[in-house]
Biopython code that builds the backbone (N, CA, C, O; Angstrom):
import numpy as np
from Bio.PDB.StructureBuilder import StructureBuilder

atoms = [
    (1, "HIS", "N", (111.080, 110.884, 104.553)),
    (1, "HIS", "CA", (110.083, 110.938, 103.830)),
    (1, "HIS", "C", (108.820, 110.704, 104.260)),
    (1, "HIS", "O", (108.619, 109.514, 104.017)),
    (2, "PRO", "N", (107.762, 111.220, 104.812)),
    (2, "PRO", "CA", (106.545, 111.061, 105.342)),
    (2, "PRO", "C", (105.950, 109.774, 105.332)),
    (2, "PRO", "O", (105.333, 109.334, 106.303)),
    (3, "GLY", "N", (106.171, 108.922, 103.879)),
    (3, "GLY", "CA", (105.435, 107.557, 103.969)),
    (3, "GLY", "C", (106.140, 106.391, 104.804)),
    (3, "GLY", "O", (105.698, 105.284, 105.110)),
    (4, "ASN", "N", (107.407, 107.003, 105.084)),
    (4, "ASN", "CA", (108.339, 106.117, 106.171)),
    (4, "ASN", "C", (107.513, 105.842, 107.253)),
    (4, "ASN", "O", (107.045, 104.735, 107.520)),
    (5, "ILE", "N", (107.322, 106.992, 107.941)),
    (5, "ILE", "CA", (106.819, 107.093, 109.454)),
    (5, "ILE", "C", (105.206, 107.051, 109.428)),
    (5, "ILE", "O", (104.309, 107.353, 108.641)),
    (6, "ALA", "N", (105.346, 106.456, 110.845)),
    (6, "ALA", "CA", (103.309, 106.637, 111.240)),
    (6, "ALA", "C", (103.450, 106.492, 112.459)),
    (6, "ALA", "O", (104.447, 106.004, 112.992)),
    (7, "VAL", "N", (102.059, 107.073, 113.251)),
    (7, "VAL", "CA", (101.904, 106.889, 114.593)),
    (7, "VAL", "C", (101.227, 106.188, 115.064)),
    (7, "VAL", "O", (100.043, 106.216, 114.727)),
    (8, "ASP", "N", (101.637, 105.338, 115.959)),
    (8, "ASP", "CA", (101.364, 104.554, 116.998)),
    (8, "ASP", "C", (99.996, 104.738, 118.085)),
    (8, "ASP", "O", (99.977, 104.521, 119.297)),
    (9, "ASP", "N", (98.743, 105.274, 117.078)),
    (9, "ASP", "CA", (97.844, 105.767, 118.346)),
    (9, "ASP", "C", (97.523, 105.027, 119.423)),
    (9, "ASP", "O", (97.038, 105.614, 120.390)),
    (10, "VAL", "N", (97.762, 103.351, 119.479)),
    (10, "VAL", "CA", (97.314, 102.552, 120.496)),
    (10, "VAL", "C", (98.482, 102.364, 121.916)),
    (10, "VAL", "O", (98.385, 101.758, 122.983)),
    (11, "ASN", "N", (99.292, 102.991, 121.456)),
    (11, "ASN", "CA", (100.387, 102.648, 122.262)),
    (11, "ASN", "C", (101.227, 104.040, 122.838)),
    (11, "ASN", "O", (102.427, 104.116, 123.102)),
    (12, "GLY", "N", (100.079, 105.210, 122.947)),
    (12, "GLY", "CA", (100.456, 106.443, 123.496)),
    (12, "GLY", "C", (101.487, 107.236, 122.296)),
    (12, "GLY", "O", (102.457, 107.922, 122.619)),
    (13, "GLY", "N", (101.074, 106.997, 120.917)),
    (13, "GLY", "CA", (101.667, 108.134, 120.150)),
    (13, "GLY", "C", (103.166, 107.689, 119.329)),
    (13, "GLY", "O", (103.706, 108.474, 118.550)),
    (14, "ARG", "N", (103.676, 106.456, 119.604)),
    (14, "ARG", "CA", (105.442, 106.173, 119.415)),
    (14, "ARG", "C", (105.204, 105.979, 117.844)),
    (14, "ARG", "O", (104.332, 105.437, 117.164)),
    (15, "LEU", "N", (106.521, 106.754, 117.560)),
    (15, "LEU", "CA", (106.768, 107.097, 115.994)),
    (15, "LEU", "C", (107.274, 105.473, 115.729)),
    (15, "LEU", "O", (108.026, 104.829, 116.461)),
    (16, "ILE", "N", (106.674, 105.047, 114.549)),
    (16, "ILE", "CA", (107.020, 103.985, 113.878)),
    (16, "ILE", "C", (107.387, 104.022, 112.515)),
    (16, "ILE", "O", (106.617, 104.534, 111.703)),
    (17, "PHE", "N", (108.882, 103.359, 112.033)),
    (17, "PHE", "CA", (110.160, 103.917, 111.131)),
    (17, "PHE", "C", (109.842, 102.730, 110.031)),
    (17, "PHE", "O", (110.242, 101.645, 110.453)),
    (18, "TYR", "N", (109.435, 102.679, 109.171)),
    (18, "TYR", "CA", (109.506, 101.609, 108.212)),
    (18, "TYR", "C", (110.921, 101.817, 107.550)),
    (18, "TYR", "O", (111.346, 100.691, 107.290)),
    (19, "ASP", "N", (111.765, 102.708, 107.195)),
    (19, "ASP", "CA", (112.559, 102.761, 106.221)),
    (19, "ASP", "C", (113.820, 102.885, 107.047)),
    (19, "ASP", "O", (113.882, 103.993, 107.579)),
    (20, "PHE", "N", (115.072, 101.921, 107.382)),
    (20, "PHE", "CA", (115.746, 102.142, 108.379)),
    (20, "PHE", "C", (117.322, 102.477, 107.356)),
    (20, "PHE", "O", (118.390, 102.133, 107.862)),
    (21, "GLY", "N", (117.325, 102.997, 106.263)),
    (21, "GLY", "CA", (117.745, 103.378, 105.702)),
    (21, "GLY", "C", (118.866, 104.585, 106.249)),
    (21, "GLY", "O", (119.645, 104.174, 107.108)),
    (22, "MET", "N", (118.993, 105.774, 105.908)),
    (22, "MET", "CA", (119.910, 106.881, 106.606)),
    (22, "MET", "C", (118.796, 107.319, 107.902)),
    (22, "MET", "O", (117.649, 107.570, 107.534)),
    (23, "MET", "N", (118.994, 107.381, 108.870)),
    (23, "MET", "CA", (118.540, 107.947, 110.191)),
    (23, "MET", "C", (119.256, 108.407, 110.680)),
    (23, "MET", "O", (120.439, 108.341, 110.343)),
    (24, "GLY", "N", (118.818, 109.068, 111.684)),
    (24, "GLY", "CA", (119.803, 109.964, 113.036)),
    (24, "GLY", "C", (118.906, 110.036, 113.896)),
    (24, "GLY", "O", (117.798, 109.499, 113.904)),
    (25, "SER", "N", (119.588, 110.991, 114.946)),
    (25, "SER", "CA", (119.182, 110.700, 115.969)),
    (25, "SER", "C", (118.752, 112.791, 116.314)),
    (25, "SER", "O", (119.453, 113.569, 115.666)),
    (26, "ILE", "N", (117.994, 113.230, 116.988)),
    (26, "ILE", "CA", (117.390, 114.875, 117.097)),
    (26, "ILE", "C", (118.055, 115.102, 118.758)),
    (26, "ILE", "O", (117.586, 114.509, 119.730)),
    (27, "SER", "N", (119.091, 115.967, 118.830)),
    (27, "SER", "CA", (119.204, 115.926, 120.153)),
    (27, "SER", "C", (117.573, 116.541, 120.825)),
    (27, "SER", "O", (116.681, 117.000, 120.111)),
    (28, "PRO", "N", (117.486, 116.373, 122.641)),
    (28, "PRO", "CA", (116.500, 117.095, 122.904)),
    (28, "PRO", "C", (116.493, 118.452, 122.995)),
    (28, "PRO", "O", (115.391, 118.957, 123.206)),
    (29, "ASN", "N", (117.724, 119.403, 122.860)),
    (29, "ASN", "CA", (117.258, 120.576, 122.338)),
    (29, "ASN", "C", (116.682, 121.411, 121.591)),
    (29, "ASN", "O", (115.896, 122.348, 121.736)),
    (30, "ILE", "N", (117.476, 120.653, 120.350)),
    (30, "ILE", "CA", (116.415, 120.987, 118.761)),
    (30, "ILE", "C", (115.174, 120.179, 118.806)),
    (30, "ILE", "O", (114.218, 120.677, 118.210)),
    (31, "ARG", "N", (114.946, 118.793, 119.513)),
    (31, "ARG", "CA", (113.405, 118.509, 119.691)),
    (31, "ARG", "C", (112.459, 119.404, 120.216)),
    (31, "ARG", "O", (111.290, 119.375, 119.834)),
    (32, "GLU", "N", (112.963, 120.389, 121.265)),
    (32, "GLU", "CA", (112.114, 120.888, 122.018)),
    (32, "GLU", "C", (112.217, 122.165, 121.221)),
    (32, "GLU", "O", (111.153, 122.784, 121.239)),
    (33, "GLY", "N", (113.161, 122.737, 120.539)),
    (33, "GLY", "CA", (112.837, 124.001, 119.814)),
    (33, "GLY", "C", (112.264, 123.742, 118.852)),
    (33, "GLY", "O", (111.807, 124.760, 118.331)),
    (34, "LEU", "N", (111.952, 122.463, 118.098)),
    (34, "LEU", "CA", (111.404, 122.518, 116.953)),
    (34, "LEU", "C", (109.758, 122.366, 117.081)),
    (34, "LEU", "O", (108.936, 122.809, 116.279)),
    (35, "LEU", "N", (109.464, 121.547, 118.426)),
    (35, "LEU", "CA", (107.863, 121.586, 119.107)),
    (35, "LEU", "C", (107.559, 122.713, 119.296)),
    (35, "LEU", "O", (106.421, 122.967, 118.902)),
    (36, "GLU", "N", (108.320, 123.884, 119.933)),
    (36, "GLU", "CA", (107.939, 125.128, 120.309)),
    (36, "GLU", "C", (107.971, 125.869, 118.704)),
    (36, "GLU", "O", (107.294, 126.880, 118.892)),
    (37, "THR", "N", (108.380, 125.885, 117.321)),
    (37, "THR", "CA", (108.579, 126.263, 116.376)),
    (37, "THR", "C", (107.464, 125.979, 115.853)),
    (37, "THR", "O", (107.014, 126.749, 115.005)),
    (38, "PHE", "N", (106.817, 124.934, 116.183)),
    (38, "PHE", "CA", (105.542, 124.260, 115.345)),
    (38, "PHE", "C", (104.546, 124.730, 116.242)),
    (38, "PHE", "O", (103.651, 125.273, 115.593)),
    (39, "TYR", "N", (104.355, 124.744, 117.316)),
    (39, "TYR", "CA", (103.336, 125.726, 118.059)),
    (39, "TYR", "C", (103.331, 127.098, 117.938)),
    (39, "TYR", "O", (102.229, 127.625, 118.095)),
    (40, "GLY", "N", (104.572, 128.054, 117.625)),
    (40, "GLY", "CA", (104.551, 128.989, 117.270)),
    (40, "GLY", "C", (104.002, 129.189, 115.679)),
    (40, "GLY", "O", (103.470, 130.246, 115.340)),
    (41, "VAL", "N", (104.169, 128.182, 114.843)),
    (41, "VAL", "CA", (103.493, 128.429, 113.367)),
    (41, "VAL", "C", (102.288, 128.671, 113.443)),
    (41, "VAL", "O", (101.728, 129.663, 112.977)),
    (42, "TYR", "N", (101.665, 127.553, 114.190)),
    (42, "TYR", "CA", (100.245, 127.026, 114.653)),
    (42, "TYR", "C", (99.487, 128.317, 114.955)),
    (42, "TYR", "O", (98.574, 128.810, 114.292)),
    (43, "GLU", "N", (100.224, 128.920, 116.461)),
    (43, "GLU", "CA", (99.479, 130.064, 116.816)),
    (43, "GLU", "C", (99.834, 131.521, 115.923)),
    (43, "GLU", "O", (99.466, 132.633, 116.303)),
    (44, "LYS", "N", (100.459, 131.318, 114.926)),
    (44, "LYS", "CA", (101.317, 132.524, 113.825)),
    (44, "LYS", "C", (101.441, 133.402, 114.823)),
    (44, "LYS", "O", (100.814, 134.462, 114.817)),
    (45, "ASP", "N", (102.470, 132.970, 116.028)),
    (45, "ASP", "CA", (103.440, 133.928, 116.725)),
    (45, "ASP", "C", (104.511, 134.019, 116.526)),
    (45, "ASP", "O", (105.361, 133.334, 117.096)),
    (46, "PRO", "N", (104.815, 135.141, 115.415)),
    (46, "PRO", "CA", (106.186, 135.225, 115.072)),
    (46, "PRO", "C", (107.688, 135.215, 116.472)),
    (46, "PRO", "O", (108.822, 134.738, 116.424)),
    (47, "ASP", "N", (107.013, 135.907, 117.463)),
    (47, "ASP", "CA", (107.860, 135.917, 118.305)),
    (47, "ASP", "C", (108.412, 134.337, 118.941)),
    (47, "ASP", "O", (109.588, 133.979, 118.989)),
    (48, "LYS", "N", (107.586, 133.789, 119.253)),
    (48, "LYS", "CA", (107.674, 132.543, 119.780)),
    (48, "LYS", "C", (108.346, 131.609, 118.463)),
    (48, "LYS", "O", (109.001, 130.632, 118.826)),
    (49, "VAL", "N", (108.267, 131.764, 117.481)),
    (49, "VAL", "CA", (109.052, 131.220, 116.222)),
    (49, "VAL", "C", (110.737, 131.214, 115.813)),
    (49, "VAL", "O", (111.580, 130.476, 115.303)),
    (50, "LEU", "N", (110.550, 132.965, 116.587)),
    (50, "LEU", "CA", (112.033, 133.461, 116.210)),
    (50, "LEU", "C", (112.945, 132.959, 117.711)),
    (50, "LEU", "O", (114.138, 132.656, 117.685)),
    (51, "GLN", "N", (112.206, 132.959, 118.786)),
    (51, "GLN", "CA", (113.024, 132.985, 119.872)),
    (51, "GLN", "C", (113.281, 131.294, 119.884)),
    (51, "GLN", "O", (114.418, 130.896, 120.138)),
    (52, "SER", "N", (112.299, 130.409, 119.629)),
    (52, "SER", "CA", (112.562, 129.119, 119.443)),
    (52, "SER", "C", (114.009, 128.912, 118.644)),
    (52, "SER", "O", (115.010, 128.296, 119.012)),
    (53, "MET", "N", (113.746, 129.672, 117.382)),
    (53, "MET", "CA", (114.856, 129.348, 116.393)),
    (53, "MET", "C", (116.347, 129.963, 116.835)),
    (53, "MET", "O", (117.492, 129.649, 116.511)),
    (54, "ILE", "N", (115.820, 130.947, 117.692)),
    (54, "ILE", "CA", (117.163, 131.306, 118.505)),
    (54, "ILE", "C", (118.288, 130.238, 119.820)),
    (54, "ILE", "O", (119.457, 130.193, 120.202)),
    (55, "GLN", "N", (117.119, 129.624, 120.045)),
    (55, "GLN", "CA", (117.265, 128.723, 121.439)),
    (55, "GLN", "C", (118.003, 127.644, 120.611)),
    (55, "GLN", "O", (119.133, 127.382, 121.024)),
    (56, "MET", "N", (117.620, 127.039, 119.633)),
    (56, "MET", "CA", (118.436, 126.146, 118.854)),
    (56, "MET", "C", (119.395, 126.622, 118.259)),
    (56, "MET", "O", (119.859, 125.747, 117.528)),
    (57, "GLY", "N", (119.947, 127.551, 118.180)),
    (57, "GLY", "CA", (121.047, 127.876, 117.553)),
    (57, "GLY", "C", (120.734, 127.992, 115.911)),
    (57, "GLY", "O", (121.716, 127.901, 115.175)),
    (58, "VAL", "N", (119.374, 128.194, 115.277)),
    (58, "VAL", "CA", (119.221, 128.366, 113.869)),
    (58, "VAL", "C", (119.408, 129.726, 113.451)),
    (58, "VAL", "O", (119.679, 130.021, 112.287)),
    (59, "LEU", "N", (119.240, 130.734, 114.574)),
    (59, "LEU", "CA", (119.019, 132.321, 114.167)),
    (59, "LEU", "C", (120.058, 133.104, 115.150)),
    (59, "LEU", "O", (120.039, 132.761, 116.332)),
    (60, "VAL", "N", (120.792, 133.937, 114.826)),
    (60, "VAL", "CA", (121.376, 134.606, 115.968)),
    (60, "VAL", "C", (121.090, 136.310, 115.811)),
    (60, "VAL", "O", (121.258, 137.062, 114.851)),
    (61, "PRO", "N", (120.474, 136.610, 117.505)),
    (61, "PRO", "CA", (119.943, 137.136, 117.834)),
    (61, "PRO", "C", (120.479, 138.375, 117.317)),
    (61, "PRO", "O", (121.707, 138.280, 117.322)),
    (62, "THR", "N", (119.959, 139.911, 116.708)),
    (62, "THR", "CA", (121.021, 141.402, 116.675)),
    (62, "THR", "C", (120.083, 141.958, 117.377)),
    (62, "THR", "O", (118.958, 141.672, 117.787)),
    (63, "GLY", "N", (121.125, 143.185, 117.432)),
    (63, "GLY", "CA", (120.101, 144.027, 118.348)),
    (63, "GLY", "C", (118.462, 144.500, 118.008)),
    (63, "GLY", "O", (117.533, 144.397, 118.809)),
    (64, "ASP", "N", (118.371, 145.047, 116.599)),
    (64, "ASP", "CA", (117.559, 144.866, 116.221)),
    (64, "ASP", "C", (116.505, 143.719, 115.126)),
    (64, "ASP", "O", (117.012, 143.261, 114.103)),
    (65, "MET", "N", (115.214, 143.410, 115.470)),
    (65, "MET", "CA", (115.125, 142.153, 115.240)),
    (65, "MET", "C", (113.979, 142.313, 114.589)),
    (65, "MET", "O", (113.498, 141.282, 114.118)),
    (66, "THR", "N", (113.174, 143.701, 114.362)),
    (66, "THR", "CA", (112.461, 143.973, 113.978)),
    (66, "THR", "C", (112.031, 143.622, 112.315)),
    (66, "THR", "O", (110.848, 143.426, 112.035)),
    (67, "ALA", "N", (113.118, 143.566, 111.251)),
    (67, "ALA", "CA", (112.684, 143.428, 110.262)),
    (67, "ALA", "C", (112.477, 141.571, 110.114)),
    (67, "ALA", "O", (111.733, 140.965, 109.342)),
    (68, "VAL", "N", (113.598, 140.913, 111.340)),
    (68, "VAL", "CA", (113.241, 139.385, 111.205)),
    (68, "VAL", "C", (111.887, 139.323, 111.292)),
    (68, "VAL", "O", (111.168, 138.833, 110.422)),
    (69, "ARG", "N", (111.356, 140.011, 112.751)),
    (69, "ARG", "CA", (110.052, 139.559, 113.054)),
    (69, "ARG", "C", (109.165, 139.719, 111.816)),
    (69, "ARG", "O", (108.632, 138.708, 111.359)),
    (70, "ARG", "N", (108.957, 140.961, 111.211)),
    (70, "ARG", "CA", (107.902, 141.372, 109.966)),
    (70, "ARG", "C", (107.914, 140.260, 109.228)),
    (70, "ARG", "O", (106.947, 139.506, 109.112)),
    (71, "THR", "N", (109.454, 140.047, 108.479)),
    (71, "THR", "CA", (109.118, 138.926, 107.626)),
    (71, "THR", "C", (108.852, 137.184, 108.391)),
    (71, "THR", "O", (108.686, 136.266, 107.588)),
    (72, "ALA", "N", (108.837, 136.961, 109.429)),
    (72, "ALA", "CA", (108.418, 135.754, 110.221)),
    (72, "ALA", "C", (106.946, 136.021, 110.007)),
    (72, "ALA", "O", (106.091, 135.274, 109.531)),
    (73, "GLN", "N", (106.839, 137.312, 110.489)),
    (73, "GLN", "CA", (104.934, 137.743, 110.663)),
    (73, "GLN", "C", (104.431, 137.335, 108.856)),
    (73, "GLN", "O", (103.352, 136.763, 108.706)),
    (74, "PHE", "N", (104.958, 137.545, 108.082)),
    (74, "PHE", "CA", (104.382, 137.788, 106.158)),
    (74, "PHE", "C", (104.701, 136.377, 106.228)),
    (74, "PHE", "O", (103.657, 136.006, 105.693)),
    (75, "PHE", "N", (105.400, 135.155, 106.497)),
    (75, "PHE", "CA", (105.414, 134.370, 106.040)),
    (75, "PHE", "C", (104.001, 133.331, 106.710)),
    (75, "PHE", "O", (103.292, 132.523, 106.111)),
    (76, "LEU", "N", (103.979, 133.861, 108.498)),
    (76, "LEU", "CA", (102.731, 133.298, 108.945)),
    (76, "LEU", "C", (101.360, 133.419, 108.782)),
    (76, "LEU", "O", (100.401, 132.779, 109.214)),
    (77, "ASN", "N", (101.520, 134.663, 107.855)),
    (77, "ASN", "CA", (99.934, 135.164, 107.064)),
    (77, "ASN", "C", (99.377, 134.261, 105.937)),
    (77, "ASN", "O", (98.250, 134.036, 105.496)),
    (78, "ARG", "N", (100.832, 133.765, 105.606)),
    (78, "ARG", "CA", (100.221, 133.147, 104.229)),
    (78, "ARG", "C", (100.456, 131.538, 104.646)),
    (78, "ARG", "O", (100.126, 130.644, 103.867)),
]
sb = StructureBuilder()
sb.init_structure("model")
sb.init_model(0)
sb.init_chain("A")
sb.init_seg("    ")
for serial, (resi, resn, name, xyz) in enumerate(atoms, 1):
    if name == "N":
        sb.init_residue(resn, " ", resi, " ")
    sb.init_atom(name, np.array(xyz, "f"), 0.0, 1.0, " ", f" {name:<3s}", serial, name[0])
structure = sb.get_structure()
């Protein structure tokens, strides 16, 4: 929930959590993959998005990823 998180811009951008209900942790592999996904979305780069999703194990690559790439490009354009 975005209202329960802040960024401390004075101390290096640490995250501040205000609600200590159900919290978990994100593995380094998933954290890195999410960052790459965000960069790919920002850059509107479907290949970067798909590669990061494969890296995280969210997407299983097939022989022909053309349709998946086109779908990603469609959403990135909107």
